C-alpha positions as CSV (number, residue, x, y, z in Angstrom):
1,X,-15.5,-7.4,9.5
2,X,-17.2,-3.9,10.1
3,X,-16.5,-0.8,12.2
4,X,-15.9,-2.9,15.4
5,X,-12.8,-4.4,13.9
6,X,-11.4,-0.9,12.6
7,X,-11.6,1.4,15.4
8,X,-9.5,3.8,14.2
9,X,-11.8,4.6,11.0
10,X,-13.9,7.4,10.6
11,X,-17.6,7.3,10.0
12,X,-16.9,9.1,6.9
13,X,-15.1,6.2,5.6
14,X,-17.6,3.8,3.3
15,X,-18.0,0.8,4.7
16,X,-16.5,-0.9,1.4
17,X,-13.1,0.7,2.2
18,X,-13.2,-0.2,5.8
19,X,-13.9,-3.8,4.6
20,X,-10.7,-3.7,2.0
21,X,-8.5,-2.1,4.9
22,X,-9.2,-4.7,7.5
23,X,-8.6,-7.6,4.9
24,X,-5.1,-6.1,4.0
25,X,-4.3,-5.6,7.5
26,X,-5.0,-9.4,7.9
27,X,-3.1,-10.3,4.8
28,X,-0.2,-8.4,6.2
29,X,-0.4,-9.9,9.6
30,X,-0.4,-13.4,7.7
31,X,2.6,-12.7,6.2
32,X,1.8,-10.7,2.8
33,X,4.4,-8.1,1.7
34,X,2.2,-5.0,0.7
35,X,5.3,-4.0,-1.4
36,X,5.2,-7.1,-4.0
37,X,5.8,-6.6,-7.6
38,X,4.6,-5.8,-10.1
39,X,4.9,-2.1,-9.0
40,X,5.7,0.6,-11.2
41,X,7.3,4.1,-10.6
42,X,4.8,7.2,-10.9
43,X,6.1,7.8,-14.6
44,X,5.1,3.9,-15.7
45,X,8.6,2.4,-15.4
46,X,9.1,-0.7,-13.6
47,X,10.3,-0.5,-10.1
48,X,9.5,-4.0,-8.9
49,X,9.3,-7.0,-11.2
50,X,6.3,-9.8,-10.7
51,X,6.5,-11.2,-7.3
52,X,9.9,-9.4,-6.2
53,X,10.0,-7.5,-2.7
54,X,12.2,-4.8,-1.6
55,X,14.4,-4.8,1.3
56,X,13.5,-2.6,4.2
57,X,16.5,-0.1,3.4
58,X,15.0,0.1,-0.2
59,X,11.6,1.2,1.2
60,X,13.1,3.5,3.7
61,X,15.0,5.2,0.9
62,X,11.9,5.6,-1.5
63,X,11.9,9.2,-2.9
64,X,9.2,8.9,-5.4
65,X,5.6,8.1,-5.5
66,X,4.3,4.7,-7.4
67,X,2.0,4.5,-10.5
68,X,-1.7,5.9,-9.6
69,X,-0.6,8.3,-7.0
70,X,-0.8,11.9,-8.3
71,X,1.7,14.6,-6.9
72,X,5.0,15.6,-6.6
73,X,7.5,15.1,-3.4
74,X,8.5,18.1,-2.1
75,X,12.3,19.1,-2.3
């Protein structure tokens, strides 16, 4: 792939990350849903089971971070 296909990417982003980003964009364009379980809440509890995908309304109502994301949502 490379930087030509990722025109929005900064030169500060490592090539490996650009490659992963572009591969993910291609997978989503091909029908892969980026929120396919298993996905846990930030506290480690199960949010989506293996193979489960949420409805758009569920995604729009998310008020939490998923596991692996550090931080606290503002009130």
